[in-house]
C-alpha positions as YAML, in Angstrom:
chain: A
units: angstrom
residues:
- id: 1
  name: MET
  ca: [19.22, 17.22, 20.33]
- id: 2
  name: ARG
  ca: [22.55, 15.50, 20.39]
- id: 3
  name: ILE
  ca: [22.92, 12.19, 18.57]
- id: 4
  name: THR
  ca: [24.33, 9.45, 20.74]
- id: 5
  name: SER
  ca: [24.68, 5.73, 20.28]
- id: 6
  name: SER
  ca: [21.80, 5.22, 22.70]
- id: 7
  name: ASN
  ca: [19.51, 7.37, 20.53]
- id: 8
  name: VAL
  ca: [20.54, 5.50, 17.40]
- id: 9
  name: GLU
  ca: [19.91, 2.13, 19.07]
- id: 10
  name: THR
  ca: [16.51, 3.29, 20.28]
- id: 11
  name: LEU
  ca: [15.59, 4.56, 16.82]
- id: 12
  name: SER
  ca: [16.72, 1.35, 15.13]
- id: 13
  name: LEU
  ca: [14.73, -0.71, 17.65]
- id: 14
  name: LEU
  ca: [11.62, 1.39, 16.96]
- id: 15
  name: LEU
  ca: [12.04, 0.98, 13.20]
- id: 16
  name: PHE
  ca: [12.51, -2.77, 13.62]
- id: 17
  name: CYS
  ca: [9.32, -2.95, 15.72]
- id: 18
  name: ASP
  ca: [7.38, -1.01, 13.08]
- id: 19
  name: VAL
  ca: [8.55, -3.32, 10.30]
- id: 20
  name: LEU
  ca: [7.81, -6.40, 12.39]
- id: 21
  name: GLN
  ca: [4.34, -5.10, 13.23]
- id: 22
  name: GLU
  ca: [3.56, -4.55, 9.53]
- id: 23
  name: GLN
  ca: [4.72, -8.05, 8.62]
- id: 24
  name: ILE
  ca: [2.65, -9.61, 11.40]
- id: 25
  name: GLU
  ca: [-0.36, -7.58, 10.27]
- id: 26
  name: TYR
  ca: [-0.01, -8.99, 6.73]
- id: 27
  name: VAL
  ca: [0.27, -12.56, 8.06]
- id: 28
  name: PHE
  ca: [-2.90, -12.21, 10.13]
- id: 29
  name: LEU
  ca: [-4.71, -10.54, 7.23]
- id: 30
  name: VAL
  ca: [-3.87, -13.49, 4.98]
- id: 31
  name: ILE
  ca: [-4.98, -15.99, 7.64]
- id: 32
  name: PHE
  ca: [-8.32, -14.24, 8.27]
- id: 33
  name: THR
  ca: [-8.92, -13.74, 4.53]
- id: 34
  name: LEU
  ca: [-8.40, -17.46, 3.89]
- id: 35
  name: GLU
  ca: [-10.71, -18.30, 6.80]
- id: 36
  name: CYS
  ca: [-13.34, -15.97, 5.36]
- id: 37
  name: ILE
  ca: [-13.07, -17.49, 1.88]
- id: 38
  name: ILE
  ca: [-13.25, -21.07, 3.20]
- id: 39
  name: LYS
  ca: [-16.31, -20.30, 5.32]
- id: 40
  name: ILE
  ca: [-18.06, -18.56, 2.43]
- id: 41
  name: ILE
  ca: [-17.45, -21.62, 0.25]
- id: 42
  name: ALA
  ca: [-18.66, -23.96, 3.01]
- id: 43
  name: TYR
  ca: [-21.72, -22.03, 4.25]
- id: 44
  name: GLY
  ca: [-22.70, -19.97, 1.23]
- id: 45
  name: PHE
  ca: [-22.62, -16.20, 1.29]
- id: 46
  name: VAL
  ca: [-26.03, -14.86, 2.24]
- id: 47
  name: LEU
  ca: [-28.98, -16.63, 0.61]
- id: 48
  name: HIS
  ca: [-29.99, -19.42, 2.99]
- id: 49
  name: PRO
  ca: [-30.74, -19.31, 6.76]
- id: 50
  name: TYR
  ca: [-27.35, -20.67, 7.93]
- id: 51
  name: SER
  ca: [-25.17, -18.78, 5.46]
- id: 52
  name: TYR
  ca: [-21.97, -16.95, 6.30]
- id: 53
  name: LEU
  ca: [-23.29, -13.41, 6.66]
- id: 54
  name: ARG
  ca: [-26.33, -14.43, 8.71]
- id: 55
  name: SER
  ca: [-24.10, -15.09, 11.74]
- id: 56
  name: GLY
  ca: [-23.16, -11.97, 13.68]
- id: 57
  name: TRP
  ca: [-19.61, -13.15, 14.39]
- id: 58
  name: ASN
  ca: [-18.99, -14.05, 10.76]
- id: 59
  name: PHE
  ca: [-20.38, -10.68, 9.68]
- id: 60
  name: LEU
  ca: [-17.94, -8.98, 12.06]
- id: 61
  name: ASP
  ca: [-15.06, -11.09, 10.68]
- id: 62
  name: PHE
  ca: [-16.07, -10.18, 7.13]
- id: 63
  name: VAL
  ca: [-16.14, -6.46, 7.92]
- id: 64
  name: ILE
  ca: [-12.71, -6.65, 9.58]
- id: 65
  name: VAL
  ca: [-11.24, -8.52, 6.60]
- id: 66
  name: VAL
  ca: [-12.71, -6.05, 4.10]
- id: 67
  name: VAL
  ca: [-11.46, -3.06, 6.10]
- id: 68
  name: GLY
  ca: [-8.02, -4.68, 6.38]
- id: 69
  name: LEU
  ca: [-7.85, -5.36, 2.65]
- id: 70
  name: VAL
  ca: [-8.98, -1.84, 1.78]
- id: 71
  name: ASN
  ca: [-6.52, -0.35, 4.27]
- id: 72
  name: ASN
  ca: [-3.55, -2.37, 3.02]
- id: 73
  name: TYR
  ca: [-4.16, -2.62, -0.72]
- id: 74
  name: CYS
  ca: [-6.78, -0.23, -2.08]
- id: 75
  name: LEU
  ca: [-6.18, 2.88, 0.00]
- id: 76
  name: PRO
  ca: [-2.41, 3.22, -0.68]
- id: 77
  name: ARG
  ca: [-2.98, 2.82, -4.44]
- id: 78
  name: LEU
  ca: [-5.80, 5.35, -4.38]
- id: 79
  name: LEU
  ca: [-3.60, 7.82, -2.52]
- id: 80
  name: GLN
  ca: [-0.87, 7.31, -5.14]
- id: 81
  name: LEU
  ca: [-3.34, 8.11, -7.91]
- id: 82
  name: VAL
  ca: [-4.49, 11.25, -6.12]
- id: 83
  name: ALA
  ca: [-0.88, 12.33, -5.57]
- id: 84
  name: VAL
  ca: [-0.08, 11.84, -9.26]
- id: 85
  name: GLU
  ca: [-3.08, 13.91, -10.37]
- id: 86
  name: VAL
  ca: [-2.29, 16.85, -8.08]
...
């Protein structure tokens, strides 16, 4: 494949979009994590009838936040540990 200025521009645009997408993902993760924490403080976590995890939508939000946090923070560090040990 021959490298042209059009290919370089396309590649740089794709890299910019990837970086932008990652930054937007972090912003939304912070927003939803703060929402989750505020609702847990306001409603309680699980013990009374109107607590945070008793609502189906809040439970879904909690699962999405936990998966997002694991995906962005725990999983990369775990993979680094595995790579170091091998």
